[in-house]
C-alpha positions as CSV (number, residue, x, y, z in Angstrom):
1,X,43.1,200.7,113.9
2,X,46.2,201.2,112.1
3,X,48.8,201.9,114.5
4,X,50.2,205.9,115.0
5,X,53.6,206.5,113.2
6,X,55.0,207.2,116.5
7,X,55.0,204.0,118.0
8,X,58.0,202.6,120.5
9,X,59.7,200.7,117.8
10,X,59.7,203.8,115.4
11,X,60.9,206.0,118.2
12,X,64.0,203.5,118.8
13,X,64.9,203.2,114.9
14,X,64.7,207.1,115.1
15,X,67.4,207.0,118.3
16,X,69.3,205.2,116.4
17,X,69.6,206.9,113.4
18,X,70.4,210.1,115.5
19,X,73.0,208.3,117.4
20,X,74.9,208.0,113.9
21,X,76.5,211.1,113.4
22,X,77.8,210.8,117.3
23,X,79.1,207.5,117.0
24,X,81.1,209.3,113.8
25,X,82.3,212.1,115.7
26,X,83.3,210.4,119.0
27,X,85.3,207.9,117.2
28,X,87.3,209.9,115.3
29,X,88.0,211.9,118.8
30,X,91.4,211.0,119.9
31,X,89.9,210.6,123.6
32,X,89.5,207.4,125.3
33,X,86.3,208.0,127.1
34,X,84.6,209.5,123.7
35,X,85.5,205.8,122.1
36,X,84.4,204.0,125.2
37,X,81.3,206.3,124.4
38,X,81.3,205.7,120.5
39,X,81.4,201.7,121.6
40,X,79.0,202.0,124.3
41,X,76.2,204.0,121.8
42,X,77.2,201.2,118.8
43,X,76.0,198.6,121.1
44,X,73.0,200.2,122.6
45,X,72.3,201.0,118.5
46,X,72.9,197.4,117.6
47,X,70.8,195.9,120.8
48,X,67.9,198.3,119.6
49,X,67.6,197.2,116.2
50,X,66.6,193.9,117.5
51,X,64.6,194.5,119.9
52,X,62.6,197.5,117.9
53,X,61.9,194.9,115.3
54,X,60.7,192.3,117.8
55,X,58.5,194.8,119.4
56,X,56.9,195.6,116.3
57,X,56.1,192.3,115.1
58,X,55.2,190.6,118.4
59,X,52.7,193.9,119.3
60,X,51.5,194.8,115.8
61,X,53.1,197.8,115.7
62,X,54.5,197.4,112.1
63,X,54.3,200.5,110.1
64,X,54.7,202.1,106.5
65,X,57.2,204.7,108.7
66,X,58.8,201.7,110.1
67,X,59.9,199.7,107.4
68,X,61.6,203.1,105.4
69,X,63.7,203.9,108.5
70,X,64.5,201.0,109.8
71,X,66.8,199.7,107.1
72,X,67.8,203.6,106.7
73,X,69.5,203.2,110.4
74,X,71.3,200.6,109.3
75,X,72.8,202.0,107.0
76,X,73.4,205.2,108.8
77,X,75.1,203.1,111.0
78,X,77.4,201.0,108.7
79,X,78.5,204.4,106.9
80,X,78.9,206.1,110.8
81,X,81.3,203.3,111.2
82,X,83.1,202.3,108.4
83,X,84.1,205.7,107.1
84,X,85.9,206.9,110.7
85,X,87.6,203.2,110.3
86,X,89.3,204.0,107.2
87,X,89.7,207.7,108.3
88,X,91.4,206.1,111.2
89,X,93.3,203.8,109.2
90,X,94.7,206.2,107.1
91,X,95.5,208.5,109.3
92,X,98.2,209.0,111.9
93,X,96.2,207.5,114.7
94,X,98.5,205.6,116.9
95,X,95.8,202.7,117.3
96,X,94.6,203.7,113.9
97,X,95.9,200.6,112.3
98,X,93.3,197.4,111.7
99,X,94.3,193.7,113.3
100,X,95.5,191.7,110.3
101,X,94.5,194.5,108.0
102,X,96.6,197.7,108.5
103,X,94.8,200.1,106.4
104,X,91.2,199.5,105.8
105,X,91.4,199.3,101.5
106,X,89.0,201.5,99.6
107,X,87.8,198.6,97.9
108,X,86.2,197.4,101.4
109,X,84.5,200.5,101.5
110,X,83.6,200.7,98.1
111,X,82.0,197.0,97.9
112,X,80.4,197.3,100.9
113,X,78.7,200.7,100.8
114,X,78.2,199.9,97.0
115,X,76.6,196.8,97.6
116,X,74.1,198.8,100.2
117,X,73.3,201.2,97.5
118,X,72.9,198.2,94.8
119,X,70.4,196.4,97.1
120,X,68.1,199.8,98.0
121,X,68.1,200.5,94.1
122,X,67.1,197.3,93.7
123,X,64.5,197.4,96.2
124,X,63.2,200.7,94.8
125,X,63.4,199.2,91.1
126,X,60.8,196.1,92.3
127,X,58.5,198.4,94.2
128,X,58.1,200.4,91.5
129,X,57.1,197.2,89.3
130,X,55.2,195.6,92.7
131,X,57.9,193.5,93.8
132,X,58.3,193.7,97.3
133,X,62.5,192.2,97.9
134,X,62.6,192.0,101.8
135,X,65.9,191.3,103.6
136,X,67.2,187.5,103.0
137,X,69.4,185.1,105.3
138,X,72.5,185.4,103.9
139,X,71.8,189.9,103.9
140,X,70.9,188.9,107.6
141,X,74.1,187.3,108.4
142,X,75.9,190.1,106.2
143,X,74.7,192.4,109.0
144,X,75.4,190.1,112.1
145,X,79.4,190.1,110.7
146,X,79.3,193.7,109.6
147,X,78.2,194.6,113.4
148,X,80.6,192.2,115.3
149,X,83.5,193.7,113.1
150,X,82.2,197.2,113.9
151,X,81.5,196.7,117.6
152,X,85.1,194.8,118.1
153,X,86.9,197.5,116.2
154,X,85.3,200.4,118.1
155,X,86.1,198.8,121.4
156,X,89.7,198.0,120.5
157,X,90.4,201.6,120.4
158,X,89.7,202.9,124.1
159,X,91.1,199.3,124.8
160,X,94.7,199.5,122.9
161,X,95.2,203.5,123.7
162,X,94.8,202.5,127.2
163,X,97.4,199.5,126.9
164,X,99.7,202.2,125.4
165,X,98.9,205.1,128.3
166,X,99.5,202.0,131.0
167,X,102.4,200.3,129.4
168,X,100.8,196.5,129.5
169,X,102.6,194.8,127.4
170,X,102.8,191.2,128.1
171,X,99.9,188.7,130.5
172,X,95.9,188.6,129.9
173,X,96.6,191.6,127.8
174,X,99.1,189.9,125.7
175,X,96.4,187.1,124.8
176,X,93.3,189.4,125.1
177,X,94.7,191.6,122.5
178,X,95.7,188.5,120.1
179,X,92.0,187.3,120.4
180,X,90.5,190.5,119.8
181,X,92.9,191.4,117.0
182,X,91.6,188.0,115.0
183,X,88.2,188.4,116.0
184,X,88.2,191.9,113.8
185,X,90.2,190.4,111.5
186,X,88.6,187.3,110.8
187,X,84.7,189.1,111.0
188,X,85.7,191.6,108.4
189,X,87.0,188.7,106.3
190,X,83.4,187.0,106.3
191,X,81.5,190.2,106.7
192,X,82.9,191.2,103.1
193,X,82.8,187.2,102.1
194,X,78.5,187.5,102.7
195,X,78.4,191.1,101.5
196,X,79.9,189.5,97.7
197,X,77.6,185.9,98.3
198,X,74.2,187.9,99.2
199,X,73.9,190.2,96.3
200,X,74.7,187.6,94.2
201,X,71.9,186.0,95.7
202,X,70.1,188.6,95.1
203,X,70.9,189.4,92.0
204,X,69.9,185.5,90.9
205,X,66.5,185.3,93.1
206,X,64.9,188.6,91.3
207,X,66.8,188.7,88.0
208,X,63.1,188.6,86.6
209,X,62.4,191.9,88.2
210,X,66.1,192.9,86.7
211,X,64.8,191.5,83.6
212,X,67.2,189.4,83.1
213,X,65.4,186.0,83.4
214,X,66.4,183.8,80.6
215,X,69.2,185.7,79.4
């Protein structure tokens, strides 16, 4: 018997989708508590992403609905973090500047979100021709570093606000802010590199689907 559509993994994925607007709104709210909550919601969403996939595979609860909702949730979560990051870094928020980067360049936003759109279209094109295009290792690593960057920056905002409010300047905060800032800057660079690399892997591996074989 096929598993019901409303399985626990699917419910977790739906909850992740519903969390995306809240993460967006809380991130752009200039409140320490709201931004801490945005980080915690993102962390819960990231954990649920791993958990629902594990449950679906282990308990035989993989459904067509889940196959549709899971990548949708991932893409919505990416939008719910990258767009606020861009807005805050280009606004007058006192902690909006991104460590190592300053303002988030528009090309980063276009590249990352454009890659997701391109892969979605490629999968749709392949599905129409009976070819299933699963997530590859490079794509999974890209998603991991995107999450490490996004989670790091979501935590950076309230901590930086607390530092300004409490007058933290030296000692532990000096070393922590240096480490935390490096984490954000480096993970974003790696995520960008993997974004380009994974897109190239998809195009090369499925070039026959696109009619590029032998061209």
